[in-house]
MDAnalysis code that builds the backbone (N, CA, C; Angstrom):
import MDAnalysis as mda
import numpy as np

u = mda.Universe.empty(540, n_residues=180, atom_resindex=np.repeat(np.arange(180), 3), trajectory=True)
u.add_TopologyAttr("name", ["N", "CA", "C"] * 180)
u.add_TopologyAttr("resid", np.arange(1, 181))
u.add_TopologyAttr("resname", ["MET", "ILE", "GLU", "PHE", "THR", "LEU", "ASN", "GLY", "LYS", "ALA", "VAL", "ARG", "VAL", "GLU", "VAL", "GLU", "ALA", "ASP", "THR", "PRO", "LEU", "LEU", "TRP", "VAL", "LEU", "ARG", "GLU", "ASN", "LEU", "ARG", "MET", "PRO", "GLY", "THR", "LYS", "PHE", "GLY", "CYS", "GLY", "LYS", "GLY", "LEU", "SER", "GLY", "ALA", "CYS", "THR", "VAL", "HIS", "LEU", "ALA", "GLY", "ALA", "PRO", "VAL", "ARG", "SER", "CYS", "GLN", "LEU", "GLN", "VAL", "GLY", "ALA", "LEU", "ALA", "GLY", "GLN", "ALA", "VAL", "THR", "THR", "ILE", "GLU", "GLY", "LEU", "ALA", "ALA", "VAL", "ALA", "ALA", "ASP", "SER", "ALA", "ARG", "THR", "LEU", "HIS", "PRO", "LEU", "GLN", "GLN", "ALA", "TRP", "ILE", "GLU", "GLY", "ASN", "VAL", "PRO", "GLN", "CYS", "GLY", "TYR", "CYS", "GLN", "SER", "GLY", "GLN", "LEU", "MET", "ALA", "ALA", "ALA", "ALA", "LEU", "LEU", "ALA", "GLN", "GLN", "PRO", "LYS", "PRO", "THR", "ASP", "ALA", "ASP", "ILE", "ASP", "ALA", "ALA", "MET", "SER", "GLY", "ASN", "LEU", "CYS", "ARG", "CYS", "GLY", "MET", "TYR", "GLY", "ARG", "ILE", "ARG", "ALA", "ALA", "ILE", "HIS", "ARG", "ALA", "ALA", "GLU", "LEU", "GLN", "ALA", "GLY", "ALA", "GLY", "GLY", "THR", "GLN", "VAL", "GLY", "VAL", "GLN", "MET", "PHE", "ASP", "PRO", "ALA", "ALA", "LEU", "THR", "THR", "ARG", "GLY", "VAL", "ALA"])
u.atoms.positions = np.array([
    [0.850, -1.181, 0.000],
    [0.000, 0.000, 0.000],
    [0.893, 1.240, 0.000],
    [0.657, 2.111, -0.963],
    [1.453, 3.342, -1.077],
    [0.505, 4.518, -0.881],
    [0.883, 5.428, 0.002],
    [0.057, 6.591, 0.296],
    [0.814, 7.854, -0.086],
    [0.096, 8.754, -0.764],
    [0.654, 10.060, -1.107],
    [-0.500, 11.029, -1.264],
    [-0.175, 12.289, -1.474],
    [-1.208, 13.312, -1.658],
    [-1.323, 13.607, -3.138],
    [-2.536, 13.556, -3.635],
    [-2.805, 13.823, -5.050],
    [-3.798, 14.975, -5.147],
    [-3.347, 16.064, -5.731],
    [-4.206, 17.243, -5.901],
    [-4.848, 17.669, -4.585],
    [-4.049, 17.619, -3.521],
    [-4.501, 18.081, -2.218],
    [-5.257, 17.070, -1.388],
    [-5.448, 15.850, -1.885],
    [-6.192, 14.825, -1.145],
    [-5.323, 13.587, -0.953],
    [-5.431, 12.999, 0.228],
    [-4.678, 11.777, 0.516],
    [-5.254, 10.633, -0.315],
    [-4.356, 9.867, -0.933],
    [-4.778, 8.677, -1.692],
    [-3.917, 7.496, -1.271],
    [-4.485, 6.309, -1.458],
    [-3.788, 5.046, -1.217],
    [-3.964, 4.178, -2.438],
    [-2.886, 3.575, -2.857],
    [-2.967, 2.647, -3.988],
    [-2.255, 1.358, -3.622],
    [-2.817, 0.287, -4.094],
    [-2.198, -1.008, -3.876],
    [-1.700, -1.510, -5.226],
    [-0.457, -1.167, -5.497],
    [0.205, -1.540, -6.753],
    [1.651, -1.897, -6.441],
    [2.324, -2.485, -7.405],
    [3.749, -2.759, -7.244],
    [4.491, -1.420, -7.141],
    [5.477, -1.355, -6.288],
    [6.217, -0.116, -6.045],
    [6.923, 0.412, -7.288],
    [7.245, -0.467, -8.241],
    [7.956, -0.019, -9.444],
    [7.021, 0.369, -10.590],
    [5.729, 0.438, -10.327],
    [4.766, 0.866, -11.344],
    [4.949, 2.352, -11.620],
    [5.039, 2.742, -12.884],
    [5.160, 4.175, -13.181],
    [3.922, 4.950, -12.711],
    [4.161, 6.119, -12.145],
    [3.065, 6.967, -11.674],
    [2.040, 7.212, -12.769],
    [2.480, 7.390, -14.003],
    [1.548, 7.641, -15.111],
    [0.438, 6.611, -15.142],
    [0.790, 5.344, -15.021],
    [-0.222, 4.283, -15.123],
    [-1.090, 4.220, -13.883],
    [-0.525, 4.545, -12.725],
    [-1.328, 4.590, -11.506],
    [-2.365, 5.708, -11.622],
    [-1.935, 6.872, -12.119],
    [-2.869, 7.991, -12.300],
    [-3.991, 7.614, -13.250],
    [-3.632, 7.092, -14.402],
    [-4.621, 6.825, -15.449],
    [-5.492, 5.596, -15.162],
    [-4.869, 4.523, -14.719],
    [-5.601, 3.261, -14.571],
    [-6.208, 3.055, -13.185],
    [-5.456, 3.352, -12.144],
    [-5.936, 3.089, -10.794],
    [-6.737, 4.244, -10.210],
    [-6.305, 5.461, -10.491],
    [-6.944, 6.629, -9.892],
    [-7.886, 7.359, -10.855],
    [-7.992, 6.867, -12.060],
    [-8.919, 7.404, -13.070],
    [-8.728, 8.900, -13.319],
    [-7.466, 9.280, -13.475],
    [-7.101, 10.665, -13.773],
    [-6.507, 10.670, -15.179],
    [-7.327, 10.796, -16.213],
    [-6.840, 10.646, -17.587],
    [-6.173, 11.877, -18.193],
    [-6.096, 12.972, -17.463],
    [-5.529, 14.194, -18.032],
    [-4.051, 14.103, -18.347],
    [-3.308, 13.348, -17.564],
    [-1.882, 13.160, -17.804],
    [-1.735, 12.146, -18.926],
    [-1.019, 12.512, -19.960],
    [-0.969, 11.696, -21.180],
    [0.304, 10.870, -21.298],
    [0.182, 9.744, -21.989],
    [1.331, 8.934, -22.378],
    [1.827, 9.485, -23.703],
    [3.080, 9.913, -23.714],
    [3.639, 10.451, -24.952],
    [4.635, 9.513, -25.585],
    [5.628, 9.103, -24.804],
    [6.698, 8.276, -25.376],
    [7.129, 7.150, -24.453],
    [6.841, 7.275, -23.168],
    [7.247, 6.262, -22.209],
    [8.710, 6.345, -21.809],
    [9.420, 7.333, -22.313],
    [10.846, 7.480, -22.016],
    [11.179, 8.829, -21.365],
    [10.152, 9.639, -21.053],
    [10.389, 10.926, -20.417],
    [10.906, 12.000, -21.350],
    [10.742, 11.809, -22.653],
    [11.296, 12.750, -23.629],
    [10.287, 13.748, -24.191],
    [9.007, 13.406, -24.198],
    [8.014, 14.269, -24.848],
    [7.427, 15.322, -23.913],
    [7.375, 15.020, -22.629],
    [6.793, 15.959, -21.667],
    [5.295, 15.850, -21.517],
    [4.634, 15.006, -22.309],
    [3.172, 14.886, -22.236],
    [2.706, 14.377, -20.874],
    [3.560, 13.663, -20.177],
    [3.199, 13.061, -18.890],
    [3.626, 13.916, -17.696],
    [3.958, 15.184, -17.911],
    [4.468, 16.037, -16.831],
    [3.419, 16.280, -15.756],
    [3.843, 16.079, -14.517],
    [3.060, 16.403, -13.323],
    [4.002, 17.150, -12.382],
    [3.476, 17.615, -11.270],
    [4.329, 18.256, -10.267],
    [4.526, 17.307, -9.095],
    [5.754, 17.186, -8.649],
    [6.093, 16.466, -7.428],
    [6.681, 17.511, -6.493],
    [5.944, 17.803, -5.434],
    [6.346, 18.861, -4.494],
    [6.620, 20.172, -5.233],
    [5.807, 20.457, -6.256],
    [5.902, 21.710, -7.002],
    [6.855, 21.707, -8.181],
    [7.664, 20.672, -8.316],
    [8.622, 20.609, -9.421],
    [8.085, 19.720, -10.543],
    [8.315, 20.116, -11.798],
    [7.833, 19.281, -12.900],
    [8.651, 18.000, -13.026],
    [7.949, 16.873, -13.136],
    [8.593, 15.570, -13.312],
    [7.823, 14.791, -14.371],
    [8.482, 13.828, -14.963],
    [7.859, 12.954, -15.963],
    [7.270, 11.747, -15.250],
    [5.962, 11.657, -15.245],
    [5.296, 10.588, -14.495],
    [5.524, 9.210, -15.094],
    [5.925, 9.132, -16.355],
    [6.195, 7.818, -16.952],
    [7.494, 7.235, -16.424],
    [8.352, 8.074, -15.861],
    [9.646, 7.638, -15.360],
    [9.710, 7.561, -13.837],
    [8.659, 7.981, -13.165],
    [8.642, 8.048, -11.708],
    [7.911, 6.836, -11.146],
    [8.625, 6.022, -10.384],
    [8.004, 4.856, -9.766],
    [7.159, 5.305, -8.588],
    [5.959, 4.759, -8.510],
    [5.013, 5.195, -7.490],
    [5.532, 4.909, -6.080],
    [6.384, 3.928, -5.924],
    [6.943, 3.631, -4.607],
    [7.770, 4.767, -4.043],
    [8.272, 5.638, -4.892],
    [9.083, 6.783, -4.445],
    [8.223, 7.935, -3.930],
    [6.917, 7.790, -4.011],
    [6.020, 8.892, -3.664],
    [5.517, 8.889, -2.231],
    [5.808, 7.860, -1.473],
    [5.246, 7.746, -0.129],
    [5.377, 9.066, 0.634],
    [4.217, 9.603, 1.031],
    [4.179, 10.824, 1.815],
    [4.398, 12.113, 1.043],
    [4.558, 12.033, -0.276],
    [4.830, 13.227, -1.072],
    [3.552, 13.785, -1.708],
    [3.665, 15.005, -2.258],
    [2.528, 15.677, -2.886],
    [2.701, 15.707, -4.398],
    [1.683, 15.232, -5.099],
    [1.651, 15.220, -6.558],
    [0.477, 16.073, -7.015],
    [0.715, 16.891, -8.035],
    [-0.363, 17.675, -8.646],
    [-0.402, 17.325, -10.123],
    [-1.609, 17.046, -10.608],
    [-1.827, 16.758, -12.024],
    [-2.597, 17.908, -12.647],
    [-2.825, 17.816, -13.936],
    [-3.609, 18.838, -14.634],
    [-4.995, 18.991, -14.004],
    [-5.542, 17.903, -13.487],
    [-6.865, 17.979, -12.851],
    [-6.838, 18.829, -11.588],
    [-5.665, 18.984, -10.967],
    [-5.549, 19.767, -9.747],
    [-5.027, 21.173, -9.956],
    [-4.810, 21.564, -11.213],
    [-4.245, 22.888, -11.475],
    [-5.226, 24.016, -11.168],
    [-6.479, 23.832, -11.499],
    [-7.490, 24.849, -11.212],
    [-7.774, 24.885, -9.715],
    [-8.057, 26.050, -9.200],
    [-8.384, 26.195, -7.783],
    [-9.845, 25.838, -7.562],
    [-10.123, 25.289, -6.400],
    [-11.506, 24.992, -6.037],
    [-11.886, 25.943, -4.919],
    [-12.902, 26.757, -5.178],
    [-13.356, 27.737, -4.194],
    [-14.181, 27.044, -3.111],
    [-14.462, 27.763, -2.049],
    [-15.226, 27.206, -0.930],
    [-16.595, 26.704, -1.374],
    [-17.165, 27.315, -2.410],
    [-18.482, 26.893, -2.888],
    [-18.387, 25.773, -3.924],
    [-17.219, 25.154, -4.029],
    [-16.947, 24.042, -4.952],
    [-16.889, 24.463, -6.415],
    [-16.946, 25.754, -6.678],
    [-16.801, 26.218, -8.061],
    [-15.324, 26.204, -8.419],
    [-15.033, 25.856, -9.652],
    [-13.636, 25.828, -10.107],
    [-13.274, 27.175, -10.700],
    [-12.112, 27.651, -10.336],
    [-11.564, 28.862, -10.915],
    [-10.365, 28.455, -11.746],
    [-10.366, 28.849, -12.987],
    [-9.257, 28.487, -13.853],
    [-7.945, 29.060, -13.333],
    [-6.899, 28.308, -13.505],
    [-5.548, 28.811, -13.249],
    [-5.293, 29.871, -14.324],
    [-4.516, 30.919, -14.041],
    [-4.228, 31.925, -15.065],
    [-3.706, 31.327, -16.374],
    [-2.950, 30.250, -16.285],
    [-2.475, 29.598, -17.513],
    [-3.622, 28.998, -18.312],
    [-4.562, 28.376, -17.622],
    [-5.697, 27.789, -18.328],
    [-6.511, 28.869, -19.031],
    [-6.700, 29.998, -18.345],
    [-7.426, 31.099, -18.975],
    [-6.656, 31.626, -20.184],
    [-5.358, 31.812, -20.026],
    [-4.533, 32.326, -21.128],
    [-4.517, 31.343, -22.297],
    [-4.502, 30.053, -22.006],
    [-4.526, 29.030, -23.061],
    [-5.828, 29.142, -23.860],
    [-6.926, 29.355, -23.160],
    [-8.223, 29.484, -23.835],
    [-8.268, 30.786, -24.630],
    [-7.883, 31.875, -23.993],
    [-7.901, 33.173, -24.667],
    [-7.043, 33.166, -25.933],
    [-5.893, 32.539, -25.850],
    [-4.956, 32.521, -26.972],
    [-5.190, 31.404, -27.958],
    [-6.231, 30.614, -27.730],
    [-6.555, 29.507, -28.629],
    [-5.304, 28.657, -28.889],
    [-4.627, 28.289, -27.803],
    [-3.335, 27.608, -27.907],
    [-3.434, 26.201, -28.489],
    [-4.293, 25.332, -27.978],
    [-4.229, 23.948, -28.453],
    [-4.681, 23.779, -29.895],
    [-4.018, 22.905, -30.580],
    [-4.492, 22.487, -31.894],
    [-5.046, 21.086, -31.711],
    [-4.191, 20.070, -31.625],
    [-4.719, 18.734, -31.355],
    [-4.969, 18.564, -29.861],
    [-4.187, 19.243, -29.028],
    [-4.395, 19.240, -27.592],
    [-3.698, 18.145, -26.817],
    [-3.108, 17.183, -27.489],
    [-2.558, 16.025, -26.783],
    [-1.463, 16.404, -25.781],
    [-0.587, 17.303, -26.135],
    [0.544, 17.657, -25.269],
    [0.178, 18.694, -24.220],
    [-1.008, 19.238, -24.280],
    [-1.324, 20.434, -23.504],
    [-1.275, 20.260, -21.995],
    [-1.664, 19.112, -21.467],
    [-1.584, 18.963, -20.008],
    [-0.130, 19.053, -19.550],
    [0.772, 18.425, -20.271],
    [2.191, 18.512, -19.932],
    [2.733, 19.916, -20.110],
    [2.310, 20.585, -21.177],
    [2.739, 21.969, -21.412],
    [2.267, 22.862, -20.265],
    [1.020, 22.732, -19.878],
    [0.472, 23.553, -18.799],
    [1.182, 23.302, -17.472],
    [1.474, 22.040, -17.185],
    [2.138, 21.732, -15.921],
    [3.570, 22.276, -15.901],
    [4.269, 22.177, -17.009],
    [5.620, 22.740, -17.082],
    [5.567, 24.260, -16.946],
    [4.605, 24.886, -17.607],
    [4.470, 26.341, -17.538],
    [4.081, 26.792, -16.130],
    [3.232, 26.030, -15.449],
    [2.832, 26.390, -14.080],
    [4.029, 26.350, -13.139],
    [4.890, 25.351, -13.306],
    [6.095, 25.274, -12.479],
    [6.998, 26.478, -12.753],
    [7.101, 26.858, -14.023],
    [7.899, 28.028, -14.384],
    [7.361, 29.277, -13.698],
    [6.056, 29.534, -13.823],
    [5.479, 30.750, -13.246],
    [5.551, 30.760, -11.722],
    [5.538, 29.593, -11.099],
    [5.682, 29.538, -9.644],
    [7.084, 29.976, -9.219],
    [8.074, 29.680, -10.047],
    [9.458, 30.050, -9.751],
    [9.845, 31.424, -10.305],
    [9.239, 31.776, -11.429],
    [9.610, 32.996, -12.156],
    [8.317, 33.686, -12.597],
    [7.717, 34.521, -11.739],
    [6.420, 35.120, -12.047],
    [6.385, 36.010, -13.292],
    [7.535, 36.529, -13.706],
    [7.588, 37.386, -14.883],
    [8.705, 36.882, -15.798],
    [8.478, 35.739, -16.453],
    [9.563, 35.135, -17.236],
    [9.844, 35.874, -18.538],
    [11.094, 35.807, -18.941],
    [11.492, 36.330, -20.250],
    [11.263, 35.237, -21.285],
    [11.411, 35.588, -22.552],
    [11.318, 34.570, -23.605],
    [12.353, 33.477, -23.385],
    [13.557, 33.861, -22.976],
    [14.615, 32.879, -22.734],
    [14.248, 31.955, -21.573],
    [13.638, 32.504, -20.518],
    [13.189, 31.680, -19.389],
    [12.155, 30.657, -19.863],
    [11.216, 31.142, -20.663],
    [10.154, 30.269, -21.168],
    [10.742, 29.179, -22.050],
    [11.599, 29.571, -22.968],
    [12.201, 28.586, -23.871],
    [12.955, 27.521, -23.094],
    [13.705, 27.925, -22.080],
    [14.474, 26.966, -21.280],
    [13.552, 26.029, -20.505],
    [12.523, 26.587, -19.878],
    [11.617, 25.773, -19.059],
    [10.764, 24.829, -19.895],
    [10.440, 25.252, -21.101],
    [9.528, 24.466, -21.935],
    [10.258, 23.570, -22.936],
    [11.567, 23.622, -22.958],
    [12.330, 22.907, -23.986],
    [12.126, 21.395, -23.965],
    [11.768, 20.831, -22.852],
    [11.556, 19.386, -22.772],
    [10.147, 18.946, -23.083],
    [9.289, 19.880, -23.471],
    [7.904, 19.550, -23.797],
    [7.693, 19.744, -25.290],
    [7.401, 18.656, -25.962],
    [7.231, 18.692, -27.415],
    [5.786, 18.939, -27.804],
    [5.611, 19.712, -28.864],
    [4.292, 19.968, -29.446],
    [4.389, 19.604, -30.918],
    [3.774, 18.510, -31.287],
    [3.863, 18.052, -32.674],
    [3.152, 18.993, -33.638],
    [2.254, 19.815, -33.122],
    [1.533, 20.767, -33.975],
    [2.304, 22.080, -34.142],
    [3.372, 22.261, -33.381],
    [4.209, 23.453, -33.530],
    [3.607, 24.721, -32.964],
    [2.871, 24.626, -31.882],
    [2.213, 25.795, -31.293],
    [3.106, 26.559, -30.320],
    [4.399, 26.483, -30.497],
    [5.343, 27.091, -29.555],
    [5.159, 28.597, -29.407],
    [4.875, 29.293, -30.482],
    [4.644, 30.739, -30.398],
    [3.417, 31.058, -29.570],
    [2.351, 30.308, -29.785],
    [1.132, 30.520, -28.993],
    [1.365, 30.163, -27.529],
    [2.108, 29.094, -27.287],
    [2.399, 28.688, -25.913],
    [3.171, 29.800, -25.207],
    [4.197, 30.330, -25.851],
    [4.997, 31.404, -25.250],
    [4.120, 32.629, -24.983],
    [3.289, 32.997, -25.948],
    [2.401, 34.154, -25.766],
    [1.444, 33.929, -24.604],
    [0.914, 32.722, -24.486],
    [-0.024, 32.418, -23.400],
    [0.667, 32.452, -22.037],
    [1.912, 32.031, -21.974],
    [2.644, 32.099, -20.701],
    [2.852, 33.560, -20.297],
    [3.195, 34.401, -21.262],
    [3.308, 35.841, -20.956],
    [1.963, 36.388, -20.484],
    [0.886, 35.990, -21.143],
    [-0.450, 36.456, -20.758],
    [-0.807, 35.961, -19.357],
    [-0.482, 34.717, -19.059],
    [-0.773, 34.170, -17.724],
    [0.003, 34.927, -16.654],
    [1.229, 35.313, -16.956],
    [2.016, 36.105, -16.003],
    [1.312, 37.427, -15.721],
    [0.743, 38.031, -16.772],
    [-0.019, 39.274, -16.581],
    [-1.252, 39.026, -15.716],
    [-1.980, 37.963, -16.015],
    [-3.177, 37.637, -15.239],
    [-2.818, 37.361, -13.783],
    [-1.753, 36.626, -13.587],
    [-1.301, 36.271, -12.246],
    [-0.916, 37.512, -11.456],
    [-0.336, 38.503, -12.136],
    [0.087, 39.741, -11.477],
    [-1.069, 40.713, -11.283],
    [-2.228, 40.355, -11.829],
    [-3.378, 41.233, -11.703],
    [-3.459, 42.280, -12.786],
    [-2.540, 42.255, -13.733],
    [-2.515, 43.256, -14.797],
    [-3.527, 42.963, -15.884],
    [-4.073, 41.764, -15.874],
    [-4.988, 41.384, -16.949],
    [-6.438, 41.480, -16.564],
    [-6.733, 42.058, -15.417],
    [-8.115, 42.142, -14.984],
    [-8.527, 40.871, -14.262],
    [-9.764, 40.834, -13.870],
    [-10.270, 39.663, -13.163],
    [-10.855, 38.682, -14.151],
    [-10.981, 37.474, -13.688],
    [-11.504, 36.419, -14.539],
    [-13.028, 36.459, -14.467],
    [-13.649, 37.042, -15.465],
    [-15.088, 37.182, -15.488],
    [-15.710, 36.208, -16.477],
    [-14.967, 35.653, -17.280],
    [-15.410, 34.734, -18.310],
    [-14.264, 34.615, -19.283],
    [-14.483, 33.914, -20.321],
    [-13.413, 33.741, -21.297],
    [-13.494, 34.864, -22.312],
    [-12.435, 35.633, -22.401],
    [-12.354, 36.700, -23.382],
    [-11.156, 36.409, -24.260],
    [-11.315, 36.608, -25.537],
    [-10.238, 36.306, -26.460],
    [-9.230, 37.443, -26.503],
    [-7.971, 37.106, -26.600],
    [-6.955, 38.115, -26.851],
    [-6.248, 37.732, -28.132],
    [-5.628, 38.686, -28.739],
    [-4.980, 38.470, -30.027],
    [-3.491, 38.253, -29.811],
    [-2.996, 37.008, -29.993],
    [-1.567, 36.767, -29.804],
    [-0.708, 37.620, -30.735],
    [-1.253, 38.028, -31.878],
    [-0.499, 38.874, -32.802],
    [-0.152, 40.210, -32.155],
    [-0.949, 40.632, -31.176],
    [-0.670, 41.884, -30.480],
    [0.602, 41.781, -29.649],
    [1.070, 40.585, -29.425],
    [2.272, 40.385, -28.629],
    [3.540, 40.370, -29.478],
    [3.430, 40.664, -30.744],
    [4.595, 40.625, -31.617],
    [5.650, 41.648, -31.205],
    [5.250, 42.651, -30.453],
    [6.236, 43.622, -29.982],
    [7.222, 42.975, -29.030],
    [6.822, 41.850, -28.446],
    [7.725, 41.100, -27.574],
    [8.489, 40.062, -28.356],
    [8.154, 39.906, -29.620],
    [8.832, 38.907, -30.440],
    [8.384, 37.494, -30.125],
    [7.116, 37.328, -29.701],
    [6.662, 35.999, -29.305],
    [5.700, 35.362, -30.282],
    [5.280, 36.032, -31.300],
    [4.273, 35.463, -32.201],
    [4.870, 34.452, -33.154],
])
């Protein structure tokens, strides 16, 4: 029996200790948001947070998690006291910027970007490129991803107004930053 915290809640799983976290999340805990990309930790599609740091869940054995905190894409949004979900600034920026094309890599992209913004609230293009370099997007949405991370930083800082609903922004307007 392995016990750890998942998205703020204590969980117990009865699996072999060497089972990759990815499969425990998807098969045992029914959390399908974390995706299988390559099984070798190279694509970033399986990125989750372990104690706030981005890790590849396909390479992390669940036995190493005893007593630790894991956050998945399902736990990225905040849950208010009235049980309403509030989008994370990145999720709002992703929607506003129409970032996903096929969407397969997006949970990993969002988790990597969230770790970046937690460490670097106002990242430069170079910061973003470095933090996101291990997350592949087969559709080539890197410009939109970078623009959305800048937008999320604005939202997080309060410069983007409050979250009243989904409003579209034009990523082309960010060309002055060289991110389009």
